[in-house]
MDTraj code that builds the backbone (N, CA, C; nanometers):
import mdtraj as md
import numpy as np

residues = "MET LEU GLU ARG PHE TYR GLN GLU LYS LEU VAL GLU ALA GLY CYS ASP GLU ALA GLY ARG GLY CYS LEU ALA GLY PRO VAL PHE ALA ALA ALA VAL ILE LEU PRO VAL ASP PHE SER HIS PRO LEU LEU ASN ASP SER LYS GLN VAL THR GLU THR ASN ARG ASN GLU LEU ARG ILE ILE ILE GLU ALA THR ALA ILE ALA PHE ALA VAL ALA SER VAL ASP ASN ASP GLU ILE ASP ARG ILE ASN ILE LEU LYS ALA SER PHE LYS ALA MET HIS LEU ALA LEU ASP LYS LEU ASN ARG LYS PRO GLN LEU LEU LEU ILE ASP GLY ASN ARG PHE ILE SER TYR LYS LYS ILE PRO HIS ARG CYS ILE ILE LYS GLY ASP GLU ILE TYR ASN SER ILE ALA ALA ALA SER ILE LEU ALA LYS THR TYR ARG ASP GLU TYR MET GLN ARG LEU HIS GLU GLU PHE PRO HIS TYR THR TRP ASN THR ASN LYS GLY TYR GLY THR ALA THR HIS ARG SER ALA ILE GLU THR HIS GLY GLN CYS LYS TYR HIS ARG LYS THR PHE ARG LEU LYS MET GLU GLU PRO VAL LEU PHE GLU".split()
xyz = np.array([
    [14.9169, 7.8975, 5.9987],
    [14.7922, 7.8520, 6.0606],
    [14.6740, 7.8775, 5.9665],
    [14.5772, 7.7893, 5.9713],
    [14.4604, 7.8016, 5.8848],
    [14.3580, 7.8974, 5.9446],
    [14.2651, 7.9403, 5.8592],
    [14.1546, 8.0240, 5.9059],
    [14.0623, 7.9400, 5.9939],
    [14.0154, 8.0001, 6.1034],
    [13.9324, 7.9244, 6.1975],
    [13.7867, 7.9161, 6.1541],
    [13.7412, 8.0107, 6.0751],
    [13.6014, 8.0103, 6.0341],
    [13.5835, 8.0965, 5.9103],
    [13.4690, 8.0779, 5.8444],
    [13.4291, 8.1597, 5.7300],
    [13.3395, 8.2730, 5.7781],
    [13.2409, 8.2372, 5.8622],
    [13.1555, 8.3360, 5.9278],
    [13.1435, 8.2961, 6.0745],
    [13.1988, 8.3757, 6.1612],
    [13.2155, 8.3364, 6.3018],
    [13.0845, 8.3047, 6.3721],
    [12.9778, 8.3730, 6.3375],
    [12.8531, 8.3583, 6.4120],
    [12.7673, 8.2412, 6.3642],
    [12.8117, 8.1717, 6.2612],
    [12.7360, 8.0578, 6.2092],
    [12.8008, 7.9260, 6.2508],
    [12.7173, 7.8239, 6.2655],
    [12.7684, 7.6888, 6.2886],
    [12.8103, 7.6324, 6.1531],
    [12.9401, 7.6172, 6.1335],
    [12.9943, 7.5759, 6.0047],
    [13.0407, 7.4309, 6.0086],
    [13.0061, 7.3573, 5.9054],
    [13.0577, 7.2211, 5.8886],
    [13.1484, 7.2186, 5.7669],
    [13.2715, 7.1756, 5.7864],
    [13.3624, 7.1551, 5.6749],
    [13.3434, 7.0161, 5.6176],
    [13.3480, 7.0040, 5.4853],
    [13.3284, 6.8747, 5.4188],
    [13.4406, 6.8498, 5.3186],
    [13.4892, 6.7271, 5.3173],
    [13.5898, 6.6887, 5.2190],
    [13.5805, 6.5392, 5.1959],
    [13.6436, 6.4945, 5.0875],
    [13.6403, 6.3527, 5.0519],
    [13.7816, 6.2989, 5.0368],
    [13.7908, 6.1675, 5.0299],
    [13.9185, 6.1000, 5.0039],
    [13.8920, 5.9811, 4.9133],
    [13.9791, 5.9628, 4.8142],
    [13.9702, 5.8459, 4.7285],
    [13.9028, 5.8667, 4.5954],
    [13.8829, 5.9906, 4.5549],
    [13.8158, 6.0138, 4.4258],
    [13.8948, 5.9575, 4.3088],
    [14.0256, 5.9705, 4.3121],
    [14.1060, 5.9315, 4.1974],
    [14.1570, 5.7893, 4.1991],
    [14.1059, 5.7076, 4.2880],
    [14.1556, 5.5705, 4.3029],
    [14.0970, 5.4771, 4.1970],
    [14.1686, 5.3689, 4.1723],
    [14.1201, 5.2637, 4.0830],
    [14.0368, 5.1603, 4.1570],
    [14.0473, 5.1600, 4.2900],
    [13.9786, 5.0577, 4.3693],
    [13.9299, 5.1174, 4.5000],
    [13.8287, 5.0514, 4.5554],
    [13.7786, 5.0895, 4.6862],
    [13.6750, 5.2001, 4.6816],
    [13.6181, 5.2308, 4.7968],
    [13.5138, 5.3323, 4.8061],
    [13.5709, 5.4735, 4.8069],
    [13.4818, 5.5702, 4.7939],
    [13.5155, 5.7091, 4.8239],
    [13.4596, 5.7389, 4.9627],
    [13.5404, 5.8011, 5.0454],
    [13.4997, 5.8386, 5.1805],
    [13.4807, 5.9897, 5.1870],
    [13.3939, 6.0347, 5.2751],
    [13.3773, 6.1777, 5.3004],
    [13.3557, 6.1990, 5.4490],
    [13.3917, 6.3170, 5.4951],
    [13.3719, 6.3526, 5.6353],
    [13.3120, 6.4919, 5.6436],
    [13.2376, 6.5142, 5.7494],
    [13.1841, 6.6461, 5.7828],
    [13.2240, 6.6755, 5.9267],
    [13.2758, 6.7942, 5.9513],
    [13.3281, 6.8282, 6.0839],
    [13.2833, 6.9686, 6.1234],
    [13.2309, 6.9800, 6.2444],
    [13.2020, 7.1098, 6.3057],
    [13.3001, 7.1282, 6.4207],
    [13.3824, 7.2303, 6.4127],
    [13.4839, 7.2569, 6.5144],
    [13.4459, 7.3788, 6.5978],
    [13.4946, 7.3861, 6.7208],
    [13.4808, 7.5112, 6.7962],
    [13.5514, 7.6242, 6.7210],
    [13.4992, 7.7460, 6.7313],
    [13.5579, 7.8565, 6.6549],
    [13.6989, 7.8902, 6.7015],
    [13.7338, 7.8496, 6.8232],
    [13.8684, 7.8802, 6.8731],
    [13.9669, 7.7651, 6.8511],
    [13.9247, 7.6613, 6.7777],
    [14.0138, 7.5472, 6.7561],
    [14.1278, 7.5850, 6.6624],
    [14.2465, 7.5398, 6.6973],
    [14.3608, 7.5523, 6.6065],
    [14.4624, 7.4458, 6.6425],
    [14.5417, 7.4074, 6.5456],
    [14.6498, 7.3117, 6.5698],
    [14.7570, 7.3355, 6.4643],
    [14.8822, 7.3443, 6.5056],
    [14.9884, 7.3790, 6.4098],
    [15.0092, 7.2772, 6.2986],
    [14.9698, 7.1521, 6.3206],
    [14.9901, 7.0489, 6.2190],
    [14.8731, 7.0345, 6.1228],
    [14.7599, 7.0968, 6.1561],
    [14.6397, 7.0773, 6.0755],
    [14.6562, 7.1404, 5.9377],
    [14.6286, 7.0594, 5.8344],
    [14.6388, 7.1056, 5.6961],
    [14.5689, 7.0033, 5.6082],
    [14.5686, 7.0294, 5.4795],
    [14.5235, 6.9310, 5.3818],
    [14.5920, 6.7979, 5.4117],
    [14.5144, 6.6897, 5.4166],
    [14.5687, 6.5592, 5.4564],
    [14.6860, 6.5157, 5.3700],
    [14.6884, 6.5584, 5.2439],
    [14.7974, 6.5181, 5.1546],
    [14.9302, 6.5836, 5.1933],
    [14.9236, 6.6887, 5.2735],
    [15.0444, 6.7587, 5.3153],
    [15.0878, 6.7219, 5.4572],
    [15.0218, 6.6219, 5.5140],
    [15.0492, 6.5801, 5.6516],
    [15.0954, 6.4348, 5.6498],
    [15.1966, 6.4020, 5.7274],
    [15.2456, 6.2642, 5.7310],
    [15.1410, 6.1714, 5.7902],
    [15.1542, 6.0430, 5.7614],
    [15.0585, 5.9456, 5.8138],
    [15.0554, 5.9481, 5.9658],
    [15.1715, 5.9558, 6.0291],
    [15.1773, 5.9609, 6.1757],
    [15.1020, 6.0817, 6.2284],
    [15.1253, 6.1973, 6.1686],
    [15.0580, 6.3188, 6.2144],
    [14.9093, 6.3170, 6.1826],
    [14.8720, 6.2562, 6.0700],
    [14.7288, 6.2435, 6.0396],
    [14.6582, 6.1637, 6.1479],
    [14.7183, 6.0541, 6.1891],
    [14.6557, 5.9702, 6.2911],
    [14.6494, 6.0410, 6.4258],
    [14.7502, 6.1209, 6.4569],
    [14.7469, 6.2000, 6.5804],
    [14.6379, 6.3069, 6.5727],
    [14.6291, 6.3719, 6.4577],
    [14.5273, 6.4754, 6.4398],
    [14.3867, 6.4174, 6.4467],
    [14.3684, 6.2990, 6.3935],
    [14.2357, 6.2362, 6.3999],
    [14.1888, 6.2238, 6.5440],
    [14.2757, 6.1788, 6.6319],
    [14.2396, 6.1652, 6.7733],
    [14.2007, 6.3001, 6.8313],
    [14.2789, 6.4028, 6.8000],
    [14.2522, 6.5372, 6.8521],
    [14.1216, 6.5921, 6.7962],
    [14.1006, 6.5761, 6.6667],
    [13.9784, 6.6265, 6.6033],
    [13.8556, 6.5594, 6.6629],
    [13.8607, 6.4279, 6.6765],
    [13.7441, 6.3557, 6.7285],
    [13.7166, 6.3912, 6.8741],
    [13.8204, 6.4222, 6.9493],
    [13.8023, 6.4587, 7.0899],
    [13.7529, 6.6021, 7.1060],
    [13.7822, 6.6869, 7.0092],
    [13.7563, 6.8303, 7.0221],
    [13.6344, 6.8769, 6.9448],
    [13.6007, 6.8107, 6.8380],
    [13.4934, 6.8568, 6.7490],
    [13.3600, 6.8663, 6.8220],
    [13.2820, 6.9647, 6.7842],
    [13.1444, 6.9741, 6.8320],
    [13.0633, 6.8588, 6.7738],
    [13.0914, 6.8268, 6.6495],
    [13.0276, 6.7125, 6.5828],
    [13.1146, 6.6710, 6.4652],
    [13.1145, 6.5406, 6.4373],
    [13.1834, 6.4915, 6.3180],
    [13.1167, 6.3626, 6.2722],
    [13.1302, 6.3333, 6.1447],
    [13.0765, 6.2085, 6.0905],
    [13.1537, 6.1731, 5.9645],
    [13.1604, 6.0429, 5.9394],
    [13.2303, 5.9905, 5.8221],
    [13.1373, 5.8928, 5.7515],
    [13.1378, 5.8953, 5.6192],
    [13.0540, 5.8042, 5.5411],
    [13.1287, 5.7650, 5.4144],
    [13.0775, 5.6632, 5.3476],
    [13.1438, 5.6166, 5.2254],
    [13.0415, 5.5675, 5.1243],
    [13.0854, 5.5635, 4.9992],
    [13.0077, 5.5059, 4.8889],
    [13.0978, 5.4054, 4.8195],
    [13.0486, 5.2826, 4.8017],
    [13.1367, 5.1759, 4.7545],
    [13.1607, 5.1820, 4.6036],
    [13.2518, 5.0968, 4.5587],
    [13.2943, 5.1005, 4.4183],
    [13.1811, 5.0652, 4.3217],
    [13.0890, 4.9784, 4.3628],
    [12.9773, 4.9447, 4.2742],
    [12.8875, 5.0657, 4.2508],
    [12.8623, 5.1408, 4.3579],
    [12.7810, 5.2620, 4.3448],
    [12.8550, 5.3687, 4.2640],
    [12.9863, 5.3770, 4.2825],
    [13.0671, 5.4695, 4.2021],
    [13.0511, 5.4379, 4.0538],
    [13.0585, 5.3097, 4.0195],
    [13.0422, 5.2695, 3.8796],
    [12.9022, 5.3013, 3.8278],
    [12.8041, 5.2933, 3.9153],
    [12.6650, 5.3129, 3.8734],
    [12.6332, 5.4601, 3.8494],
    [12.6827, 5.5493, 3.9382],
    [12.6384, 5.6896, 3.9299],
    [12.7500, 5.7868, 3.8909],
    [12.8729, 5.7430, 3.8862],
    [12.9966, 5.8160, 3.8552],
    [13.0601, 5.8715, 3.9827],
    [13.1894, 5.8957, 3.9749],
    [13.2661, 5.9298, 4.0944],
    [13.2292, 6.0669, 4.1507],
    [13.1951, 6.1628, 4.0663],
    [13.1602, 6.2950, 4.1178],
    [13.0325, 6.2891, 4.2003],
    [12.9287, 6.2250, 4.1447],
    [12.8032, 6.2117, 4.2191],
    [12.8227, 6.1271, 4.3443],
    [12.9085, 6.0260, 4.3353],
    [12.9355, 5.9418, 4.4521],
    [13.0039, 6.0219, 4.5622],
    [13.0931, 6.1126, 4.5241],
    [13.1601, 6.1975, 4.6230],
    [13.0591, 6.2873, 4.6935],
    [12.9687, 6.3474, 4.6165],
    [12.8650, 6.4310, 4.6769],
    [12.7733, 6.3477, 4.7668],
    [12.7397, 6.2269, 4.7209],
    [12.6534, 6.1402, 4.8022],
    [12.7208, 6.1056, 4.9339],
    [12.8503, 6.0756, 4.9305],
    [12.9225, 6.0445, 5.0542],
    [12.9209, 6.1639, 5.1489],
    [12.9370, 6.2851, 5.0949],
    [12.9294, 6.4045, 5.1794],
    [12.7904, 6.4188, 5.2405],
    [12.6866, 6.3977, 5.1605],
    [12.5496, 6.4066, 5.2113],
    [12.5259, 6.3036, 5.3215],
    [12.5764, 6.1825, 5.3014],
    [12.5594, 6.0786, 5.4032],
    [12.6306, 6.1163, 5.5327],
    [12.7486, 6.1751, 5.5204],
    [12.8197, 6.2205, 5.6405],
    [12.7407, 6.3307, 5.7105],
    [12.6876, 6.4243, 5.6336],
    [12.6070, 6.5319, 5.6927],
    [12.4818, 6.4765, 5.7602],
    [12.4219, 6.3734, 5.7013],
    [12.3052, 6.3088, 5.7626],
    [12.3363, 6.2576, 5.9032],
    [12.4598, 6.2169, 5.9245],
    [12.4987, 6.1535, 6.0508],
    [12.5417, 6.2530, 6.1583],
    [12.5572, 6.3800, 6.1229],
    [12.5975, 6.4786, 6.2232],
    [12.4895, 6.4928, 6.3303],
    [12.5303, 6.5040, 6.4557],
    [12.4326, 6.5220, 6.5633],
    [12.4084, 6.6693, 6.5961],
    [12.4600, 6.7571, 6.5130],
    [12.4355, 6.9016, 6.5252],
    [12.4104, 6.9549, 6.3850],
    [12.3044, 7.0326, 6.3697],
    [12.2717, 7.0844, 6.2368],
    [12.3565, 7.2071, 6.2056],
    [12.4322, 7.2036, 6.0972],
    [12.5110, 7.3212, 6.0593],
    [12.4241, 7.4274, 5.9923],
    [12.4718, 7.5516, 5.9998],
    [12.4042, 7.6626, 5.9330],
    [12.4726, 7.7011, 5.8019],
    [12.5957, 7.6532, 5.7844],
    [12.6715, 7.6812, 5.6632],
    [12.7653, 7.5644, 5.6370],
    [12.7747, 7.5236, 5.5111],
    [12.8647, 7.4151, 5.4722],
    [12.9819, 7.4730, 5.3947],
    [13.1014, 7.4346, 5.4342],
    [13.2227, 7.4725, 5.3621],
    [13.2722, 7.3496, 5.2880],
    [13.2704, 7.3549, 5.1567],
    [13.2985, 7.2391, 5.0723],
    [13.4339, 7.2561, 5.0047],
    [13.5178, 7.1546, 5.0145],
    [13.6442, 7.1592, 4.9416],
    [13.6175, 7.1330, 4.7934],
    [13.6631, 7.2229, 4.7079],
    [13.6436, 7.2048, 4.5650],
    [13.5576, 7.3138, 4.5045],
    [13.5185, 7.2932, 4.3799],
    [13.4442, 7.3983, 4.3091],
    [13.3004, 7.3610, 4.2754],
    [13.2552, 7.2417, 4.3188],
    [13.1179, 7.2006, 4.2891],
    [13.0597, 7.1225, 4.4053],
    [12.9268, 7.1289, 4.4166],
    [12.8566, 7.0555, 4.5217],
    [12.7093, 7.0514, 4.4852],
    [12.6411, 6.9468, 4.5282],
    [12.4960, 6.9386, 4.5155],
    [12.4363, 6.9839, 4.6477],
    [12.3488, 7.0829, 4.6435],
    [12.2927, 7.1415, 4.7653],
    [12.2356, 7.0350, 4.8577],
    [12.2517, 7.0603, 4.9867],
    [12.2082, 6.9652, 5.0885],
    [12.1035, 7.0307, 5.1778],
    [11.9802, 6.9823, 5.1700],
    [11.8705, 7.0227, 5.2592],
    [11.8588, 7.1741, 5.2758],
    [11.8806, 7.2463, 5.1689],
    [11.8655, 7.3924, 5.1663],
    [11.9595, 7.4655, 5.2617],
    [12.0624, 7.3966, 5.3111],
    [12.1623, 7.4638, 5.3940],
    [12.2587, 7.5376, 5.3011],
    [12.2829, 7.6656, 5.3239],
    [12.3767, 7.7386, 5.2374],
    [12.5144, 7.6725, 5.2369],
    [12.5816, 7.6801, 5.1238],
    [12.7161, 7.6232, 5.1169],
    [12.8082, 7.7147, 5.0374],
    [12.9348, 7.7010, 5.0632],
    [13.0384, 7.7723, 4.9892],
    [13.1391, 7.6698, 4.9392],
    [13.1621, 7.6685, 4.8093],
    [13.2647, 7.5819, 4.7514],
    [13.3959, 7.6597, 4.7471],
    [13.4996, 7.6006, 4.8022],
    [13.6267, 7.6709, 4.8163],
    [13.7375, 7.5838, 4.7583],
    [13.7955, 7.6286, 4.6484],
    [13.9059, 7.5549, 4.5870],
    [14.0241, 7.5533, 4.6830],
    [14.0793, 7.4346, 4.7032],
    [14.1872, 7.4138, 4.8006],
    [14.1452, 7.4588, 4.9406],
    [14.0179, 7.4390, 4.9693],
    [13.9656, 7.4780, 5.1002],
    [14.0315, 7.4061, 5.2154],
    [14.0833, 7.2842, 5.1884],
    [14.1499, 7.2089, 5.2946],
    [14.2863, 7.2677, 5.3292],
    [14.3313, 7.3659, 5.2523],
    [14.4541, 7.4380, 5.2847],
    [14.4241, 7.5758, 5.3433],
    [14.2937, 7.6051, 5.3602],
    [14.2544, 7.7392, 5.4049],
    [14.1784, 7.7364, 5.5373],
    [14.0793, 7.6469, 5.5495],
    [13.9907, 7.6481, 5.6655],
    [14.0090, 7.5245, 5.7530],
    [14.0094, 7.5484, 5.8843],
    [14.0273, 7.4401, 5.9809],
    [13.9285, 7.3261, 5.9605],
    [13.8003, 7.3610, 5.9462],
    [13.6979, 7.2558, 5.9428],
    [13.7117, 7.1677, 5.8189],
    [13.7481, 7.2272, 5.7053],
    [13.7664, 7.1462, 5.5845],
    [13.8911, 7.0597, 5.5980],
    [13.9981, 7.1171, 5.6511],
    [14.1202, 7.0387, 5.6728],
    [14.0936, 6.9226, 5.7677],
    [14.0161, 6.9474, 5.8727],
    [13.9820, 6.8406, 5.9671],
    [13.9019, 6.7313, 5.8973],
    [13.8086, 6.7713, 5.8112],
    [13.7312, 6.6725, 5.7351],
    [13.8220, 6.5919, 5.6434],
    [13.9207, 6.6567, 5.5842],
    [14.0127, 6.5845, 5.4954],
    [14.0941, 6.4822, 5.5738],
    [14.1332, 6.5171, 5.6960],
    [14.2089, 6.4241, 5.7806],
    [14.1237, 6.3021, 5.8150],
    [13.9993, 6.3255, 5.8563],
    [13.9138, 6.2120, 5.8933],
    [13.8824, 6.1248, 5.7724],
    [13.8463, 6.1854, 5.6612],
    [13.8143, 6.1058, 5.5419],
    [13.9335, 6.0208, 5.5002],
    [14.0510, 6.0800, 5.5012],
    [14.1718, 6.0087, 5.4595],
    [14.2066, 5.8953, 5.5557],
    [14.2058, 5.9209, 5.6849],
    [14.2472, 5.8170, 5.7802],
    [14.1468, 5.7022, 5.7852],
    [14.0179, 5.7331, 5.7779],
    [13.9180, 5.6255, 5.7774],
    [13.9300, 5.5423, 5.6502],
    [13.9508, 5.6087, 5.5378],
    [13.9636, 5.5332, 5.4129],
    [14.0898, 5.4484, 5.4125],
    [14.2010, 5.5032, 5.4614],
    [14.3254, 5.4260, 5.4661],
    [14.3089, 5.3005, 5.5510],
    [14.2399, 5.3124, 5.6631],
    [14.2128, 5.1950, 5.7477],
    [14.1323, 5.0910, 5.6707],
    [14.0324, 5.1374, 5.5982],
    [13.9479, 5.0464, 5.5215],
    [14.0289, 4.9747, 5.4139],
    [14.1143, 5.0476, 5.3439],
    [14.1957, 4.9864, 5.2385],
    [14.2969, 4.8882, 5.2967],
    [14.3419, 4.9122, 5.4181],
    [14.4305, 4.8164, 5.4844],
    [14.3579, 4.6834, 5.5052],
    [14.2303, 4.6898, 5.5432],
    [14.1523, 4.5667, 5.5613],
    [14.1317, 4.4949, 5.4277],
    [14.1061, 4.5710, 5.3219],
    [14.0909, 4.5082, 5.1905],
    [14.2219, 4.4469, 5.1435],
    [14.3329, 4.5084, 5.1791],
    [14.4651, 4.4550, 5.1434],
    [14.4836, 4.3146, 5.1996],
    [14.4320, 4.2895, 5.3173],
    [14.4468, 4.1574, 5.3782],
    [14.3728, 4.0513, 5.2976],
    [14.2687, 4.0920, 5.2260],
    [14.1935, 3.9984, 5.1417],
    [14.2599, 3.9801, 5.0052],
    [14.3164, 4.0883, 4.9509],
    [14.3813, 4.0855, 4.8193],
    [14.5196, 4.1502, 4.8280],
    [14.6161, 4.0821, 4.8915],
    [14.7464, 4.1459, 4.9180],
    [14.8278, 4.1785, 4.7936],
    [14.8034, 4.1086, 4.6817],
    [14.8885, 4.1315, 4.5646],
    [14.8692, 4.2692, 4.5020],
    [14.7633, 4.3423, 4.5386],
    [14.7465, 4.4783, 4.4859],
    [14.8187, 4.5839, 4.5708],
    [14.8777, 4.5423, 4.6822],
    [14.9514, 4.6299, 4.7764],
    [14.8715, 4.7549, 4.8145],
    [14.7455, 4.7341, 4.8469],
    [14.6626, 4.8465, 4.8899],
    [14.7053, 4.9018, 5.0251],
    [14.7865, 4.8261, 5.0977],
    [14.8385, 4.8779, 5.2247],
    [14.9280, 4.9985, 5.2028],
    [14.9871, 5.0093, 5.0850],
    [15.0733, 5.1244, 5.0564],
    [15.0121, 5.2200, 4.9539],
    [14.9485, 5.1664, 4.8485],
    [14.8972, 5.2581, 4.7447],
    [14.7536, 5.3027, 4.7695],
    [14.6851, 5.2377, 4.8646],
    [14.5489, 5.2757, 4.9047],
    [14.4480, 5.2736, 4.7896],
    [14.4816, 5.2019, 4.6830],
    [14.3910, 5.1932, 4.5691],
    [14.4218, 5.2888, 4.4564],
    [14.5206, 5.3764, 4.4764],
    [14.5582, 5.4687, 4.3689],
    [14.6337, 5.3940, 4.2588],
    [14.6414, 5.4560, 4.1416],
    [14.6959, 5.3880, 4.0241],
    [14.8467, 5.3938, 4.0142],
    [14.9147, 5.3460, 4.1155],
    [15.0607, 5.3416, 4.1123],
    [15.1080, 5.2359, 4.0125],
    [15.2371, 5.2398, 3.9825],
    [15.2928, 5.1422, 3.8881],
    [15.2748, 4.9998, 3.9388],
    [15.2963, 4.9785, 4.0684],
    [15.2820, 4.8429, 4.1231],
    [15.1368, 4.7969, 4.1205],
    [15.0449, 4.8881, 4.1459],
    [14.9029, 4.8522, 4.1423],
    [14.8605, 4.8171, 3.9992],
    [14.9014, 4.8994, 3.9039],
    [14.8667, 4.8726, 3.7641],
    [14.9290, 4.7419, 3.7152],
    [15.0520, 4.7161, 3.7586],
    [15.1183, 4.5914, 3.7212],
    [15.0436, 4.4713, 3.7778],
    [14.9962, 4.4841, 3.9025],
    [14.9205, 4.3746, 3.9643],
    [14.7891, 4.3506, 3.8911],
    [14.7256, 4.4583, 3.8431],
    [14.6025, 4.4419, 3.7660],
    [14.6317, 4.3704, 3.6341],
    [14.7432, 4.4040, 3.5703],
    [14.7811, 4.3354, 3.4465],
    [14.8017, 4.1863, 3.4712],
    [14.8600, 4.1535, 3.5867],
    [14.8917, 4.0138, 3.6181],
    [14.7698, 3.9369, 3.6670],
    [14.6937, 3.9971, 3.7571],
    [14.5863, 3.9250, 3.8267],
    [14.4464, 3.9641, 3.7803],
    [14.4351, 4.0690, 3.6993],
    [14.3032, 4.1195, 3.6646],
    [14.2456, 4.2027, 3.7775],
    [14.1248, 4.2530, 3.7554],
    [14.0562, 4.3294, 3.8596],
    [13.9862, 4.2350, 3.9564],
    [13.9630, 4.2830, 4.0766],
    [13.8841, 4.2066, 4.1738],
    [13.7530, 4.2803, 4.1999],
    [13.6757, 4.2299, 4.2918],
    [13.5418, 4.2851, 4.3158],
    [13.5441, 4.4251, 4.3745],
    [13.6588, 4.4710, 4.4224],
    [13.6671, 4.6053, 4.4802],
    [13.7164, 4.7099, 4.3809],
    [13.7511, 4.6685, 4.2605],
    [13.7960, 4.7655, 4.1610],
    [13.6767, 4.8381, 4.0983],
    [13.7017, 4.9606, 4.0599],
    [13.6015, 5.0408, 3.9910],
    [13.6075, 5.0057, 3.8425],
    [13.5061, 4.9408, 3.7944],
    [13.5101, 4.8879, 3.6583],
    [13.5033, 4.9980, 3.5528],
    [13.4520, 5.1149, 3.5896],
    [13.4468, 5.2263, 3.4951],
    [13.5781, 5.3036, 3.4910],
    [13.6713, 5.2713, 3.5810],
    [13.8033, 5.3346, 3.5809],
    [13.8976, 5.2436, 3.5038],
    [13.8848, 5.2433, 3.3723],
    [13.9600, 5.1498, 3.2897],
    [14.1040, 5.1943, 3.2693],
    [14.1930, 5.0962, 3.2695],
    [14.3301, 5.1213, 3.2276],
    [14.3345, 5.1144, 3.0753],
    [14.4499, 5.1339, 3.0172],
    [14.4606, 5.1319, 2.8707],
    [14.4384, 4.9923, 2.8151],
    [14.4830, 4.8913, 2.8918],
    [14.4627, 4.7545, 2.8449],
    [14.3241, 4.7056, 2.8870],
    [14.2774, 4.5997, 2.8256],
    [14.1538, 4.5369, 2.8686],
    [14.1891, 4.4258, 2.9657],
    [14.1511, 4.4445, 3.0920],
    [14.1884, 4.3475, 3.1930],
    [14.0745, 4.2482, 3.2161],
    [14.1073, 4.1249, 3.2528],
    [14.0025, 4.0337, 3.2979],
    [13.9497, 4.0799, 3.4328],
    [13.8271, 4.0481, 3.4613],
    [13.7664, 4.0849, 3.5889],
    [13.7466, 3.9582, 3.6705],
    [13.8030, 3.9554, 3.7910],
    [13.7944, 3.8387, 3.8768],
    [13.6837, 3.8545, 3.9795],
    [13.6310, 3.7426, 4.0244],
    [13.5415, 3.7373, 4.1397],
    [13.4192, 3.8269, 4.1226],
    [13.3562, 3.8180, 4.0069],
    [13.2346, 3.8965, 3.9851],
    [13.1228, 3.8454, 4.0753],
])
top = md.Topology()
chain = top.add_chain()
for i, resn in enumerate(residues, 1):
    res = top.add_residue(resn, chain, resSeq=i)
    for name in ("N", "CA", "C"):
        top.add_atom(name, md.element.get_by_symbol(name[0]), res)
traj = md.Trajectory(xyz[None], top)
């Protein structure tokens, strides 16, 4: 079981992102404030949870959370400001949407840009340690996967329904064959020079 809180007496929001390492699509982030007594045996880093269980957990998290929000930054903005800044921006946008102000932010990873002078703690592998960060990872992942499924319907040859925009062999092969489309991150170059479609 994960830790329920970092400091029990503070309102804590866990923050995490999904899609940083992808070749296509936006980066998503979520912020979640959970009750201090919340626990669930399946809750963990989204990468360690099956798709079925992630979707079940999303329903539970959204029904139980004191507050939650999800936001994204698209591939054009990622290309403009870089993926790290885009990830932080997505987290800030999610925090903007929370209907409860947190007193402490728990951030998955080792870096963050301060948000509105709210104290924060960066925790490496935090989504494997704290409930709120793990919950944020579940929401960010499931919302992004849904979004990539919709993009797959527009550009099925990239098989985003299965690879979600990550650089799998089939995705890279499709880029070699068809070039990039408008949802690809142009600054995430492969070794070859690909044509860019639908600019």
